[in-house]
C-alpha positions in Angstrom: 15.0 -8.2 -30.8 12.5 -10.8 -31.6 9.5 -9.0 -30.1 9.1 -11.3 -27.2 8.9 -9.9 -23.7 10.3 -11.0 -20.5 7.2 -12.0 -18.4 8.8 -10.6 -15.2 9.1 -7.2 -16.9 5.5 -6.8 -18.0 3.6 -3.6 -17.4 1.0 -3.7 -14.7 -1.8 -1.1 -14.3 -2.9 0.8 -11.2 -5.8 -1.7 -10.6 -3.3 -4.6 -10.7 -1.0 -2.9 -8.2 -3.8 -1.9 -6.0 -4.8 -5.6 -5.8 -1.2 -6.6 -5.1 -0.8 -4.0 -2.3 -4.1 -5.1 -0.8 -3.0 -8.8 -1.0 0.2 -8.0 0.8 -1.6 -6.1 3.5 -3.7 -9.2 4.3 -0.7 -11.6 4.2 2.1 -12.3 6.6 5.4 -12.1 4.8 7.6 -9.0 4.6 7.4 -6.8 1.5 10.7 -8.3 0.2 9.5 -11.9 0.6 6.1 -11.0 -1.0 7.8 -9.4 -4.0 10.2 -12.2 -4.4 7.4 -14.7 -4.4 5.3 -12.7 -6.9 8.4 -11.8 -9.0 7.9 -8.1 -8.4 10.5 -5.3 -8.2 10.6 -4.2 -4.6 11.2 -0.6 -5.6 8.2 -0.7 -7.9 6.1 -2.2 -5.1 7.2 0.6 -2.8 6.5 3.3 -5.4 3.0 2.0 -6.1 2.2 1.4 -2.5 3.0 5.1 -1.8 1.2 6.3 -4.8 -1.9 4.3 -4.0 -1.7 5.1 -0.3 -2.1 8.8 -1.2 -5.4 8.0 -3.0 -7.0 5.8 -0.5 -9.9 7.4 1.4 -9.6 7.7 5.1 -12.3 5.8 6.8 -13.0 5.8 10.5 -15.9 4.4 12.5 -14.8 6.4 15.5 -17.1 9.1 16.8 -16.2 12.2 18.7 -13.7 11.6 21.5 -13.9 13.8 24.6 -10.6 14.6 26.1 -10.6 15.9 29.6 -8.6 19.1 30.2 -6.7 19.7 33.4 -8.5 22.1 35.8 -5.9 24.8 35.1 -6.4 24.9 31.3 -7.5 28.3 30.0 -8.7 29.3 26.6 
């Protein structure tokens, strides 16, 4: 080995993957097409998307929603 690295096999940190996942979410192509264009491993993209998805805070601007109950409902 001569110490050179294959550029498509470089390590990417969590911040970089978060940016890529966000970029994909706002784009139109499928995950496969996005990964091919960016020279990413589809399995790595899936793994990071799942990993980062578990960390993303849930945000909602919805307020309380009143659900009507049928007249026969009992508590």
